[in-house]
N, C-alpha and C positions, 0 to 999 in steps of 0.2 A: 499490561504493556511490558514488552521485552526489555531487557537491559541492554540488549545490543544496540538499540536506538534509543537515546536519551529521551524522556518524556518533556522535551523542551520544544517549545513552538514559537514561530516568528511573528513578530508585529508588523503590519497591523492585524488585528483580529484573530490571532492564534493559527496562524498558517503553518502547514507541516514544513518539515525540513525537506530540502530537495536531495534526492538520491546521488544525483551527480556531484553534489558538493561535499560528499563524504570523504574525509582526508586521507584514510588509510588505504583507499582503493578497494577494499574488500567488498564492499556494497556495490560498487560500480562493476566489479568483476563477476559478482552474483548477478546482477541484472543483465549484463551481456551474455552470460552463460544461459539464462533464462531465454533470451531472444534466440540465441543459437539453437537452443533445444526446439524452438517453436519453428525455426527454419530447417530442423532436421539436419543442422551442421555440428551438433555436439549434444552433450547432456550435462545437467546441472548436478553438482555433487549434493549429497544430503547437506553439507554445511552451507552451500549456496542457497538451498531452498530454505533453510533456516533464516538466513539473512534477508532474502527477499520477502519472505513471510513477516519477519519482524518489521520491516519497512512499511509493508501494506497495513500492518496494524497500526503503526504509527500514523500513517497518513489518515487512515479512516478515522481515527480518534481525535484529529485536530479540532479543536473548539469552533473553528470558524464555520465547519460545515452545520453546526447545530446551535451549540450554546451562544455563539455570538453572531448568529444569523438571523435577523428578525423576519426574513423572507421565507424561511423553511416552513412549508405547511406540512401537515399531519402526513400526507402520503409520502412525501419527501424523507420526513423524520423517521417513518416506519421502514422504509427502504435503506436508509443509512444505519439504523438499528440492526437490520438484517445483514448488512455489510459487516457491521462492527462484529457481530456474532460468527460470521463465517471467516473473517481474515485470519484469527489464530488457528483455524481448523485446516488450512490449505495444505494439502499432502504432495502436490505434484505440479509439474508445468501446466498440465491441462486444467488443474483446479484454478490455478493462478489466471490462466487466460479467461476462463468463464468469470472469475471474479472481476477482473479488469474490464471485461465486456460490460458487466452489470454495472460497475462503477462509471463507465462512460456514459451509459444511459442517463446518469444523473449529471453528466458534464463534469465529473471528477476524473481526472486523468492521473492515476498515481504513478505511472511509469513513462 
């Protein structure tokens, strides 16, 4: 877990923090830069990539997805485990887009 995003989760059930609620605006700007890069209207800085990646790590590690979810079957658990492994390795906006796509297939919308 990155120290950029605290390992704190919301109740009920250990929900992830929402990136749009981050108080300093740093994460919000980073997510917007990611969207701009996807739309070919800008480019993320290396620091912004670090912040978006840290948030995605925080999001996928939320206890609600597995530890507190009695409905998570083995297939879902394996896919979440794979996302948990991939999140800290994301190196580009393209990597983030592929990751978000795979998360959305599990109905997990991180951004």
